[in-house]
SERO-4910 file (N, C-alpha, C, O; in steps of 0.05 Angstrom, whole numbers):
BEGIN
 pado doro    nc1    nc2    nc3   cac1   cac2   cac3    cc1    cc2    cc3    oc1    oc2    oc3
  Met    A   -671   -274    701   -669   -250    718   -685   -228    705   -679   -221    682
  Gly    A   -704   -216    719   -720   -195    708   -706   -169    709   -684   -166    720
  Ala    A   -718   -149    695   -705   -123    693   -702   -110    720   -683    -95    725
  Asp    A   -721   -115    739   -720   -102    765   -700   -116    783   -696   -106    806
  Glu    A   -688   -137    774   -669   -151    791   -640   -144    785   -622   -154    797
  Phe    A   -636   -125    766   -609   -116    759   -605    -87    769   -622    -70    765
  Lys    A   -582    -82    782   -576    -56    792   -547    -49    787   -529    -64    795
  Ala    A   -542    -26    774   -515    -16    770   -511      8    787   -524     29    782
  Asp    A   -494      6    807   -490     28    826   -471     49    818   -468     70    830
  Gly    A   -456     44    796   -436     64    787   -412     65    806   -402     44    814
  Leu    A   -403     89    813   -379     92    830   -387     91    859   -406    103    868
  Thr    A   -371     75    874   -375     74    903   -358     96    916   -339    106    904
  Ala    A   -366    105    939   -353    127    953   -325    120    962   -307    137    963
  Asp    A   -321     94    969   -295     86    980   -275     78    958   -252     87    959
  Ser    A   -283     62    939   -264     51    920   -259     69    895   -238     67    882
  Lys    A   -279     86    889   -277    103    866   -274     88    840   -263     98    821
  Val    A   -284     62    839   -284     47    814   -312     37    809   -327     34    828
  Pro    A   -319     31    784   -346     22    778   -352     -5    792   -334    -22    793
  Val    A   -376     -8    803   -384    -33    816   -411    -41    804   -429    -25    801
  Ile    A   -412    -67    796   -437    -78    786   -447    -98    806   -433   -116    814
  Arg    A   -473    -95    814   -485   -115    833   -507   -130    818   -525   -118    806
  Leu    A   -505   -156    818   -525   -173    806   -541   -186    829   -530   -200    845
  Val    A   -567   -182    829   -584   -193    850   -595   -220    841   -614   -221    825
  Leu    A   -584   -241    851   -593   -268    845   -603   -280    871   -618   -267    886
  Asp    A   -594   -304    877   -600   -315    904   -584   -301    925   -592   -300    948
  Glu    A   -562   -290    916   -545   -274    935   -532   -251    919   -532   -251    895
  Thr    A   -522   -232    933   -510   -209    921   -481   -214    914   -466   -223    931
  Cys    A   -473   -208    888   -445   -212    880   -435   -184    871   -449   -169    858
  Glu    A   -410   -179    877   -398   -153    869   -373   -158    853   -357   -176    858
  Leu    A   -370   -142    832   -346   -143    815   -336   -114    811   -350    -97    800
  Ser    A   -312   -109    819   -300    -82    815   -285    -82    789   -267    -98    784
  Leu    A   -292    -63    772   -278    -59    746   -259    -36    747   -268    -13    745
  Asp    A   -234    -41    751   -214    -19    751   -199    -19    725   -203    -36    707
  Lys    A   -181      0    722   -166      3    697   -149    -21    690   -147    -28    667
  Asn    A   -137    -34    710   -120    -57    705   -136    -80    693   -128    -93    675
  Leu    A   -160    -85    705   -177   -106    695   -187   -100    667   -188   -118    650
  Leu    A   -194    -75    662   -203    -67    635   -181    -70    615   -186    -78    592
  Arg    A   -156    -65    623   -133    -68    605   -130    -98    597   -124   -104    574
  Gln    A   -134   -116    617   -132   -144    611   -154   -153    592   -149   -169    574
  Ile    A   -178   -143    596   -200   -151    579   -195   -141    550   -202   -154    531
  Cys    A   -184   -116    548   -180   -104    522   -155   -113    508   -152   -108    484
  Gln    A   -137   -126    522   -110   -132    511   -111   -147    484    -96   -139    466
  Pro    A   -128   -167    480   -128   -180    454   -135   -161    431   -124   -163    410
  Tyr    A   -154   -142    436   -161   -123    416   -139   -103    411   -135    -93    389
  Leu    A   -125    -95    433   -103    -77    430    -80    -89    414    -67    -76    399
  Asn    A    -76   -115    418    -55   -129    402    -62   -129    373    -44   -125    356
  Arg    A    -87   -134    366    -96   -132    338    -92   -104    327    -84   -101    304
  Met    A    -98    -84    344    -94    -56    335    -65    -51    330    -58    -36    311
  Lys    A    -48    -62    347    -19    -57    343     -9    -67    316      7    -54    303
  Ala    A    -19    -90    307    -11   -101    282    -20    -83    259     -5    -79    240
  Val    A    -44    -72    261    -54    -54    240    -38    -28    239    -32    -19    218
  Ile    A    -32    -18    263    -16      7    264     12      3    252     22     20    238
  Ala    A     24    -20    259     51    -26    249     51    -27    219     70    -17    206
  Arg    A     31    -40    208     30    -42    178     26    -14    166     38     -8    145
  Ala    A      9      2    178      4     29    167     30     46    167     36     61    149
  Ile    A     45     43    189     70     58    191     91     49    170    104     65    158
  Arg    A     93     22    167    111     12    147    103     22    119    121     30    103
  Asp    A     77     21    113     69     29     86     73     58     81     77     67     58
  Ser    A     72     75    102     76    103     99    105    111     97    112    134     90
  Asn    A    123     92    102    152     97    101    160    119    122    180    133    118
  Leu    A    145    120    143    151    139    165    158    122    190    155     98    190
  Ser    A    168    136    210    173    124    236    153    136    256    143    158    251
  Pro    A    148    123    279    131    136    299    140    163    307    124    181    312
  Glu    A    167    167    307    177    193    315    171    214    293    172    238    299
  Gly    A    166    205    269    161    224    247    133    234    245    126    251    229
  Leu    A    115    224    263     87    232    263     84    258    279     94    260    301
  Asp    A     71    277    267     67    303    281     48    300    305     52    311    326
  Glu    A     26    285    300      6    282    321    -11    258    316    -15    249    293
  Ile    A    -21    246    337    -39    223    336    -66    233    346    -69    241    369
  Ile    A    -87    231    329   -113    241    336   -133    218    337   -135    203    317
  Leu    A   -147    215    358   -166    193    362   -194    202    355   -203    224    363
  Val    A   -209    185    340   -237    190    334   -253    165    340   -241    143    343
  Gly    A   -279    168    341   -296    145    347   -302    143    377   -289    155    393
  Gly    A   -323    127    383   -332    125    411   -311    114    430   -309    123    453
  Ser    A   -294     95    420   -273     83    438   -250    102    444   -233     96    460
  Ala    A   -250    126    430   -227    144    434   -226    155    462   -205    163    471
  Arg    A   -248    154    477   -249    165    504   -238    145    525   -235    152    548
  Leu    A   -233    120    516   -223    100    535   -195    108    544   -177    111    528
  Ala    A   -191    110    570   -164    117    580   -144     95    574   -120    101    569
  Val    A   -153     70    575   -134     48    569   -124     49    541   -101     41    535
  Leu    A   -140     59    522   -131     62    494   -110     84    492    -90     80    478
  Gly    A   -115    106    505    -95    128    505    -68    119    518    -47    125    507
  Asp    A    -70    104    540    -46     94    553    -31     75    535     -6     76    532
  Phe    A    -45     57    521    -33     37    504    -19     51    480      4     44    474
  Leu    A    -32     71    468    -19     85    445      5    101    454     24    104    439
  Glu    A      3    112    478     26    128    488     50    109    492     73    117    485
  Glu    A     46     85    503     67     66    506     78     57    479    103     54    476
  Leu    A     60     54    460     68     43    434     82     64    417    103     58    404
  Met    A     72     88    416     82    109    398    100    129    410    113    145    396
  Gly    A    102    129    437    120    148    450    109    176    453    123    194    461
  Lys    A     83    180    448     71    206    452     41    202    458     29    183    449
  Arg    A     31    221    474      3    219    482    -15    227    459    -12    249    448
  Pro    A    -35    210    451    -53    218    430    -72    240    438    -79    243    462
  Ala    A    -80    256    419   -100    277    424   -128    267    417   -131    249    401
  Leu    A   -147    279    430   -175    271    427   -189    292    409   -189    316    415
  Ala    A   -201    283    387   -215    301    369   -239    312    382   -251    300    400
  Asp    A   -247    336    373   -272    347    383   -295    330    374   -297    322    351
  His    A   -313    323    393   -336    306    387   -327    281    372   -336    276    350
  Pro    A   -310    264    384   -300    241    370   -322    221    361   -318    207    341
  Glu    A   -344    220    376   -366    202    369   -378    209    342   -388    192    328
  Asn    A   -376    235    334   -389    244    309   -370    243    285   -379    245    262
  Met    A   -344    241    290   -324    245    269   -326    224    247   -324    230    223
  Val    A   -330    199    255   -331    177    235   -356    181    216   -353    179    192
  Ala    A   -379    187    228   -403    192    212   -400    216    195   -408    216    172
  Glu    A   -387    237    206   -383    262    190   -365    257    166   -370    266    144
  Gly    A   -343    242    171   -325    235    149   -338    218    128   -333    222    104
  Thr    A   -355    199    136   -369    183    117   -388    200    100   -390    196     75
  Gly    A   -401    220    112   -419    238     97   -403    255     77   -412    258     55
  Ile    A   -380    265     86   -364    281     68   -354    264     44   -355    273     21
  Cys    A   -345    240     50   -336    222     29   -358    217      9   -353    218    -16
  Ala    A   -382    211     19   -405    206      0   -411    231    -16   -418    229    -39
  Gly    A   -409    254     -3   -415    279    -17   -395    285    -39   -403    294    -61
  Ile    A   -370    280    -34   -349    284    -54   -353    265    -78   -350    273   -101
  Lys    A   -358    240    -72   -362    220    -93   -386    227   -110   -386    222   -134
  Ser    A   -407    238    -98   -431    245   -113   -430    273   -125   -449    283   -137
  Arg    A   -406    286   -121   -401    313   -132   -421    334   -123   -432    349   -139
  Arg    A   -426    335    -97   -444    355    -87   -432    383    -90   -408    386    -86
  Glu    A   -448    402    -97   -438    428   -103   -424    442    -79   -404    455    -83
  Glu    A   -435    438    -55   -424    451    -32   -397    439    -23   -383    450     -6
  Leu    A   -389    417    -36   -363    404    -29   -344    405    -52   -324    391    -52
  Arg    A   -349    422    -71   -332    422    -96   -304    431    -90   -285    424   -105
  Asp    A   -300    447    -69   -273    457    -63   -257    438    -45   -233    443    -40
  Met    A   -270    416    -36   -256    397    -19   -242    376    -36   -253    367    -56
  Val    A   -219    368    -27   -204    347    -41   -200    323    -22   -191    327      0
  Met    A   -207    300    -32   -204    276    -15   -184    257    -28   -187    251    -52
  Thr    A   -164    247    -14   -146    228    -24   -151    201    -11   -158    200     13
  Asp    A   -149    180    -26   -153    153    -16   -130    136    -26   -116    144    -45
  Val    A   -126    113    -14   -105     95    -22   -116     68    -28   -138     60    -19
  Cys    A   -101     53    -44   -109     26    -52   -105      8    -28    -82      6    -18
  Pro    A   -125     -6    -18   -122    -23      6   -107    -49      1    -95    -60     19
  Phe    A   -107    -59    -24    -93    -84    -31    -77    -80    -56    -84    -63    -73
  Ser    A    -55    -96    -59    -40    -95    -84    -55   -109   -106    -70   -128   -101
  Leu    A    -52    -99   -130    -64   -110   -154    -43   -117   -174    -24   -101   -179
  Gly    A    -45   -140   -187    -25   -148   -206    -34   -172   -223    -57   -179   -223
  Ile    A    -14   -184   -237    -20   -207   -253      0   -229   -247     21   -224   -236
  Ala    A     -8   -254   -254      9   -277   -249     30   -279   -272     24   -277   -295
  Val    A     55   -282   -264     77   -285   -283     96   -307   -275     96   -316   -252
  Cys    A    111   -317   -294    131   -338   -289    159   -327   -296    162   -310   -313
  Asn    A    179   -338   -282    206   -329   -287    217   -342   -313    233   -329   -327
  Asp    A    210   -367   -318    218   -381   -343    197   -402   -350    178   -406   -334
  Ala    A    201   -415   -372    181   -434   -382    177   -458   -364    156   -471   -365
  Arg    A    197   -464   -347    195   -487   -329    181   -480   -303    175   -498   -287
  Asp    A    175   -455   -298    162   -447   -273    133   -456   -273    118   -449   -290
  Gln    A    127   -473   -253    100   -484   -251     82   -470   -230     59   -476   -228
  Asn    A     94   -451   -216     79   -437   -195     82   -406   -199    100   -395   -187
  Pro    A     65   -394   -215     69   -365   -221     68   -348   -196     53   -353   -177
  His    A     85   -327   -196     83   -308   -175     69   -282   -185     63   -280   -208
  Met    A     64   -265   -166     48   -241   -173     67   -217   -179     83   -210   -163
  Ala    A     63   -207   -203     77   -182   -211     58   -159   -204     37   -155   -216
  Thr    A     66   -143   -184     49   -122   -175     48    -98   -195     69    -87   -202
  Met    A     24    -91   -203     20    -68   -221     14    -43   -204     26    -22   -209
  Ile    A     -3    -46   -184    -10    -24   -166     -5    -34   -138    -20    -51   -128
  Ala    A     14    -22   -124     20    -31    -97      0    -20    -77    -11      2    -81
  Arg    A     -4    -35    -56    -22    -25    -35    -12      1    -24     12      6    -24
  Ser    A    -30     18    -16    -24     45     -5    -17     65    -27     -9     87    -21
  Ser    A    -20     57    -53    -16     76    -74    -39     97    -73    -62     89    -69
  Met    A    -33    122    -77    -54    142    -77    -71    140   -101    -62    137   -123
  Leu    A    -98    142    -97   -117    139   -119   -128    166   -128   -128    185   -113
  Pro    A   -136    168   -154   -134    147   -174   -106    144   -184    -89    162   -182
  Val    A   -100    120   -196    -73    114   -205    -75     96   -230    -93     80   -233
  Ser    A    -56    100   -248    -54     84   -272    -25     77   -277     -8     94   -277
  Arg    A    -20     51   -283      8     42   -288      8     22   -311    -11      8   -317
  Lys    A     31     22   -325     34      5   -349     60    -11   -347     81      0   -339
  Glu    A     59    -36   -355     82    -54   -355     81    -71   -380     60    -74   -393
  Thr    A    104    -81   -388    106    -99   -412    115   -127   -403    134   -130   -387
  Phe    A    102   -147   -414    108   -175   -408    113   -190   -433    100   -186   -454
  Tyr    A    134   -208   -433    144   -221   -457    138   -251   -456    132   -263   -435
  Thr    A    139   -263   -479    135   -292   -481    159   -307   -469    181   -296   -468
  Leu    A    154   -332   -460    175   -348   -447    185   -371   -464    207   -381   -460
  Ser    A    168   -380   -483    175   -404   -499    176   -397   -529    163   -378   -538
  Asp    A    192   -413   -543    193   -411   -572    166   -418   -584    153   -437   -575
  Phe    A    157   -403   -604    133   -408   -619    108   -406   -601     87   -417   -607
  Gln    A    110   -392   -579     87   -387   -562     67   -369   -577     75   -349   -588
  Thr    A     41   -376   -576     21   -361   -592      1   -347   -574    -17   -334   -585
  Ser    A      3   -348   -548    -15   -334   -531     -2   -328   -504     17   -341   -496
  Ile    A    -13   -307   -491     -4   -299   -464    -28   -296   -447    -47   -281   -453
  Arg    A    -29   -311   -425    -52   -310   -407    -47   -289   -386    -27   -290   -372
  Leu    A    -65   -270   -383    -63   -249   -362    -84   -255   -340   -107   -249   -344
  Ala    A    -75   -267   -319    -92   -272   -296    -89   -250   -276    -66   -244   -267
  Ile    A   -111   -237   -268   -110   -213   -251   -116   -221   -222   -135   -235   -217
  Tyr    A    -99   -211   -204   -102   -219   -176   -101   -194   -158    -91   -173   -165
  Gln    A   -112   -199   -134   -111   -178   -112   -100   -192    -87   -110   -213    -79
  Gly    A    -80   -179    -75    -69   -191    -50    -40   -185    -46    -28   -171    -63
  Glu    A    -29   -195    -25     -1   -189    -17     17   -213    -18     41   -211    -13
  Glu    A      7   -237    -24     24   -261    -23     41   -263    -48     35   -252    -69
  Tyr    A     64   -276    -45     83   -278    -67     72   -294    -90     73   -286   -113
  Tyr    A     61   -318    -83     50   -335   -104     22   -326   -111      6   -321    -94
  Ala    A     17   -324   -138     -8   -313   -147    -32   -329   -137    -53   -317   -130
  Ala    A    -30   -355   -136    -52   -372   -129    -61   -368   -100    -84   -375    -93
  Glu    A    -44   -357    -83    -51   -352    -55    -66   -325    -52    -75   -318    -30
  Asn    A    -69   -310    -74    -84   -285    -73   -111   -289    -85   -118   -311    -94
  Arg    A   -127   -268    -85   -155   -270    -95   -155   -264   -125   -146   -242   -134
  Lys    A   -165   -283   -141   -166   -279   -170   -190   -262   -177   -213   -268   -168
  Leu    A   -186   -242   -194   -207   -223   -202   -217   -228   -230   -239   -220   -237
  Gly    A   -200   -241   -247   -208   -245   -274   -184   -252   -291   -161   -253   -280
  Glu    A   -187   -257   -317   -165   -262   -334   -172   -256   -363   -196   -255   -371
  Met    A   -151   -252   -379   -154   -247   -408   -133   -264   -423   -111   -267   -412
  Met    A   -140   -275   -446   -121   -290   -462   -114   -273   -487   -132   -266   -503
  Met    A    -89   -267   -490    -79   -250   -512    -65   -267   -533    -48   -284   -527
  Arg    A    -71   -262   -559    -58   -276   -581    -33   -260   -589    -33   -236   -591
  Val    A    -11   -275   -594     14   -263   -604     25   -280   -627     19   -304   -627
  Pro    A     40   -269   -645     52   -284   -667     72   -305   -656     86   -299   -637
  Ala    A     73   -328   -669     93   -348   -662    120   -338   -668    126   -329   -691
  Asp    A    138   -339   -648    165   -328   -652    183   -339   -631    175   -355   -614
  Ala    A    208   -331   -631    227   -340   -611    220   -328   -584    207   -307   -582
  Ala    A    227   -342   -563    221   -333   -535    232   -305   -531    254   -299   -538
  Gly    A    215   -288   -518    223   -261   -512    220   -241   -534    226   -217   -530
  Glu    A    211   -250   -558    209   -231   -580    182   -217   -581    180   -194   -589
  Gln    A    161   -232   -572    134   -220   -573    126   -212   -544    136   -223   -525
  Phe    A    107   -193   -542    101   -182   -516     72   -172   -515     58   -171   -535
  Val    A     64   -165   -490     38   -152   -485     42   -128   -467     55   -131   -446
  Asp    A     32   -105   -475     32    -81   -458      6    -82   -441    -16    -84   -452
  Val    A      9    -81   -414    -14    -83   -396    -15    -58   -380      4    -48   -369
  Ala    A    -39    -46   -379    -44    -22   -364    -66    -26   -344    -88    -36   -351
  Phe    A    -61    -19   -319    -81    -20   -297    -88      9   -290    -71     26   -287
  Ala    A   -114     14   -287   -124     40   -277   -144     34   -255   -163     19   -259
  Tyr    A   -141     47   -232   -158     41   -209   -166     67   -196   -149     85   -193
  Asp    A   -191     69   -188   -200     94   -176   -212     90   -148   -213     68   -137
  Ile    A   -220    113   -136   -229    113   -108   -255     98   -104   -261     90    -82
  Asn    A   -270     92   -126   -295     78   -123   -291     47   -124   -310     32   -121
  Gly    A   -266     38   -128   -261     10   -130   -266     -1   -157   -271    -25   -161
  Ile    A   -263     15   -178   -266      7   -206   -238      2   -217   -221     20   -217
  Leu    A   -233    -22   -227   -207    -29   -239   -211    -33   -269   -227    -51   -277
  His    A   -197    -18   -285   -197    -21   -314   -171    -32   -323   -150    -21   -318
  Val    A   -172    -55   -336   -147    -69   -346   -148    -69   -376   -168    -77   -389
  Glu    A   -127    -59   -388   -125    -57   -417    -99    -71   -426    -78    -67   -414
  Ala    A   -101    -87   -447    -78   -102   -457    -76   -100   -487    -96   -103   -501
  Arg    A    -52    -95   -497    -47    -93   -526    -23   -110   -533     -1   -104   -523
  Ala    A    -27   -130   -549     -5   -149   -556     11   -138   -580      1   -122   -595
  Ser    A     36   -148   -582     54   -139   -604     43   -146   -631     49   -132   -651
  Gly    A     26   -167   -633     14   -174   -659    -11   -158   -666    -22   -162   -687
  Gly    A    -20   -141   -648    -44   -125   -653    -68   -132   -638    -88   -118   -638
  Asp    A    -68   -155   -624    -92   -163   -608    -96   -143   -585    -77   -135   -572
  Tyr    A   -121   -136   -581   -128   -116   -561   -152   -127   -545   -172   -136   -556
  Arg    A   -150   -125   -518   -172   -132   -500   -172   -114   -476   -152   -103   -468
  Glu    A   -196   -111   -464   -198    -96   -440   -220   -109   -423   -238   -122   -433
  Thr    A   -219   -104   -397   -239   -114   -378   -242    -93   -356   -223    -79   -349
  Val    A   -266    -93   -344   -272    -75   -322   -281    -92   -298   -299   -108   -301
  Ile    A   -268    -89   -276   -274   -104   -251   -284    -84   -231   -270    -65   -224
  Val    A   -309    -88   -222   -322    -68   -205   -327    -80   -177   -335   -103   -174
  Asn    A   -322    -64   -157   -329    -71   -129   -359    -79   -128   -376    -62   -135
  Pro    A   -365   -103   -120   -394   -112   -120   -412    -95   -102   -436    -94   -106
  Lys    A   -400    -80    -83   -416    -64    -65   -422    -36    -78   -438    -21    -67
  Leu    A   -409    -30   -100   -413     -5   -113   -440     -4   -128   -445    -22   -145
  Gln    A   -457     15   -122   -483     17   -135   -483     41   -153   -487     64   -145
  Leu    A   -478     35   -179   -477     56   -199   -494     47   -223   -496     23   -230
  Gly    A   -508     66   -235   -522     61   -259   -503     55   -282   -480     62   -281
  Glu    A   -513     43   -304   -496     36   -326   -483     60   -339   -459     59   -346
  Asp    A   -498     82   -341   -487    106   -354   -465    118   -336   -444    127   -346
  Glu    A   -469    119   -310   -450    130   -292   -424    113   -291   -402    124   -290
  Leu    A   -428     87   -291   -405     69   -291   -389     72   -316   -364     74   -315
  Gln    A   -402     74   -339   -387     78   -364   -372    104   -365   -350    106   -375
  Lys    A   -384    125   -353   -371    151   -351   -345    149   -335   -324    160   -343
  Lys    A   -346    135   -312   -322    132   -295   -301    115   -309   -277    120   -306
  Val    A   -309     94   -324   -290     78   -339   -276     95   -360   -252     92   -364
  Glu    A   -291    112   -374   -278    130   -393   -258    148   -381   -237    154   -392
  Glu    A   -264    158   -356   -245    175   -342   -220    159   -336   -197    170   -338
  Leu    A   -223    134   -328   -199    117   -322   -182    113   -347   -158    112   -346
  Lys    A   -195    109   -370   -181    104   -395   -162    128   -402   -141    124   -414
  His    A   -170    152   -394   -154    176   -401   -137    185   -377   -125    207   -378
  Leu    A   -136    169   -356   -119    176   -333    -90    174   -341    -82    152   -350
  Pro    A    -74    194   -337    -45    192   -344    -31    172   -326    -38    168   -303
  Tyr    A    -11    158   -338      4    139   -323     20    153   -301     28    176   -304
  Ala    A     25    138   -279     40    149   -257     67    159   -266     81    145   -282
  Ala    A     75    182   -256    101    193   -264    123    175   -255    124    166   -232
  Glu    A    142    170   -273    164    153   -267    190    169   -263    210    164   -276
  Gly    A    188    188   -245    212    204   -238    213    231   -251    197    237   -270
  Asn    A    231    248   -241    234    275   -253    263    277   -263    278    258   -264
  Gln    A    270    301   -270    297    305   -282    319    297   -263    340    287   -271
  Glu    A    315    303   -237    336    296   -217    339    265   -216    362    255   -214
  Asp    A    317    251   -216    318    221   -216    333    211   -240    351    194   -238
  Phe    A    327    221   -263    340    212   -288    370    218   -288    386    203   -299
  Leu    A    377    241   -276    405    248   -274    420    228   -256    442    220   -263
  Tyr    A    408    221   -233    421    202   -216    425    175   -230    446    162   -228
  Ile    A    404    166   -244    405    140   -258    427    141   -279    442    122   -282
  Ala    A    428    163   -294    449    166   -314    477    165   -302    495    153   -314
  Lys    A    480    178   -279    507    177   -265    514    149   -257    537    140   -260
  Val    A    495    134   -246    501    107   -237    507     89   -261    525     72   -260
  Glu    A    493     94   -284    499     78   -308    527     84   -318    541     66   -326
  Arg    A    536    109   -316    563    116   -324    583    103   -306    603     92   -314
  Ile    A    578    105   -279    597     95   -260    598     64   -262    620     53   -257
  Tyr    A    576     51   -268    575     22   -270    597     12   -289    609     -8   -284
  Ala    A    601     26   -312    620     17   -332    649     18   -321    666      4   -331
  Glu    A    654     34   -301    681     37   -290    686     20   -266    709     16   -258
  Leu    A    665      9   -254    668     -8   -230    673    -37   -238    667    -45   -261
  Thr    A    682    -53   -219    686    -81   -223    677    -96   -198    673    -85   -177
  Gly    A    674   -123   -201    669   -140   -178    644   -133   -163    623   -127   -175
  Ala    A    646   -134   -136    623   -130   -119    611   -102   -122    587    -98   -119
  Arg    A    628    -82   -127    618    -54   -130    601    -52   -155    581    -37   -155
  Arg    A    608    -65   -177    592    -65   -201    565    -78   -196    544    -68   -205
  Glu    A    565   -100   -181    540   -113   -174    522    -95   -157    498    -94   -160
  Gln    A    535    -80   -139    520    -61   -123    507    -39   -140    485    -31   -135
  Ala    A    522    -29   -160    511     -9   -177    488    -20   -193    468     -6   -198
  Ala    A    490    -44   -203    468    -57   -218    443    -60   -200    421    -55   -209
  Trp    A    448    -67   -175    425    -70   -156    412    -43   -152    387    -41   -151
  Leu    A    428    -22   -149    417      5   -145    400     14   -168    378     25   -165
  Leu    A    409      9   -192    394     16   -216    367      1   -217    347     13   -223
  Asp    A    368    -24   -211    343    -40   -212    323    -31   -191    300    -27   -198
  Val    A    332    -27   -166    314    -18   -145    304     10   -150    281     16   -145
  Tyr    A    321     28   -159    313     56   -165    291     56   -185    271     71   -182
  Arg    A    293     41   -206    272     40   -227    246     29   -216    225     38   -224
  Gln    A    248      9   -199    224     -3   -187    210     18   -170    185     20   -171
  Val    A    225     33   -154    213     54   -138    199     75   -154    178     85   -147
  Leu    A    212     83   -177    199    103   -194    173     93   -206    154    108   -208
  Arg    A    172     67   -213    148     56   -225    125     55   -204    102     58   -211
  Gln    A    132     51   -179    112     49   -158     99     76   -152     76     77   -142
  Gly    A    113     98   -157    101    125   -154     99    135   -125     86    154   -120
  Asn    A    113    121   -106    112    130    -78    132    153    -74    156    148    -76
  Leu    A    121    177    -69    139    200    -68    158    199    -44    181    208    -47
  Ile    A    149    189    -22    167    187      2    189    167     -3    213    173      2
  Glu    A    182    144    -14    203    124    -20    222    134    -42    246    128    -42
  Arg    A    211    149    -61    228    160    -82    249    180    -70    272    180    -79
  Glu    A    241    196    -51    259    215    -39    281    200    -23    304    208    -24
  Lys    A    273    179     -9    293    163      5    313    150    -14    337    150     -8
  Met    A    304    140    -36    321    128    -56    340    148    -68    363    143    -74
  Arg    A    329    172    -73    345    194    -85    368    201    -66    391    205    -75
  Asn    A    363    203    -40    383    209    -20    404    187    -19    428    192    -17
  Tyr    A    395    162    -20    413    139    -19    431    139    -43    456    135    -41
  Ala    A    419    144    -67    435    144    -91    456    166    -91    478    163   -100
  His    A    448    190    -80    467    212    -78    491    204    -62    514    210    -70
  Gly    A    487    191    -39    510    183    -23    527    162    -36    552    164    -34
  Gln    A    514    143    -50    530    122    -63    546    134    -86    569    126    -90
  Ile    A    534    152   -101    549    164   -124    573    180   -114    595    178   -126
  Glu    A    570    195    -92    593    210    -81    615    191    -73    639    196    -78
  Ala    A    608    168    -60    628    149    -51    642    136    -75    667    133    -74
  Trp    A    627    129    -95    640    116   -119    657    136   -134    678    129   -144
  Glu    A    648    161   -137    664    181   -151    690    187   -136    711    191   -148
  Ala    A    689    187   -109    713    191    -93    732    168    -97    756    172    -99
  Leu    A    721    144    -99    737    120   -103    751    121   -130    775    115   -132
  Leu    A    736    129   -151    747    128   -178    767    151   -183    784    149   -201
  Ser    A    765    173   -167    783    195   -171    807    193   -153    825    211   -153
  Ala    A    809    172   -136    832    169   -118    858    164   -133    857    153   -155
  Glu    A    880    172   -122    906    167   -134    912    137   -135    903    122   -117
  Pro    A    926    128   -156    930     99   -159    945     86   -136    940     62   -131
  Trp    A    963    100   -122    978     88   -101    963     85    -75    973     74    -56
  Gln    A    938     96    -75    922     93    -51    907     66    -53    882     65    -56
  Gly    A    922     44    -51    911     18    -55    889     10    -36    871     -5    -43
  Glu    A    889     21    -12    869     14      8    841     24     -1    821     14      8
  Met    A    841     45    -18    815     56    -27    805     41    -51    781     42    -57
  Leu    A    823     27    -65    815     13    -89    809    -16    -86    801    -30   -105
  Gly    A    813    -26    -62    808    -55    -57    779    -62    -59    762    -45    -56
  Glu    A    774    -87    -65    746    -96    -69    732    -96    -42    744    -98    -21
  Asp    A    705    -94    -44    689    -96    -20    692   -123     -7    694   -143    -20
  Ala    A    691   -123     20    693   -149     34    668   -165     29    666   -187     39
***
């Protein structure tokens, strides 16, 4: 079919919907209305729904907790997209000014900040880690399928640095293998392997020797891994996003910055106060309530290590309520047996 054999008539006067006429041996007409466009777009909208759901879960917010939904990009003008998001989120999304330009503008600003342009020195850009980063660990010496111990959780704000300690599992073990992975699967082998280091440790009883491991990750996709064993062995490695184009001097400068990045804060005075209270209450509880207090201590410390401020606030509120309930229980009069009974 030649170029002169194709005709797009746009909107017809009667139907008010787009009509496309293809001139072949005969004329064929197809009316494209909103319902048909919704059917065509539905597979892509379903994929979008999964991405949105994951983003909401990672943010620890609910759709109702979002102040506003702003659309950017060329597809932002599609009415079916606005309708879909309104159904999904319960509020009509807003359209950014010049949405077609926003993505390109944001990319330019991002590049300018990374290259430290003088005119952008007052702008601050935050980014998050798109994938979890960690190392393969085993629960005991008989474990044949290591799982991933997450050092930097996905959606952590960048740059970020965290440190953990890992211990030997077997008697007279003389080395600890640190295999570095990226991904969200429980078993390490199902994630993407980025590298590994072998650390020497003195032969000793299981659990006596250890390796301190520190991960530091920045907005450019540079991961610096540093390990120091209890016997003095020290190793480090740098894993760089292959798409990153940096000269050797600039890369070394950024690595040095990562080395001096402070570790993520593991709580403030209020957090430590709550933990101390739960530790005190734990000694006075028995049975299922004691197990619940132990669980709270373990989860609270994990949340503090992850550095997620929203999750930390939620855990702080939960701990406050549990502490009040346990203190009321422990201060109850002895004859109030219904208050002192074990949890069902």
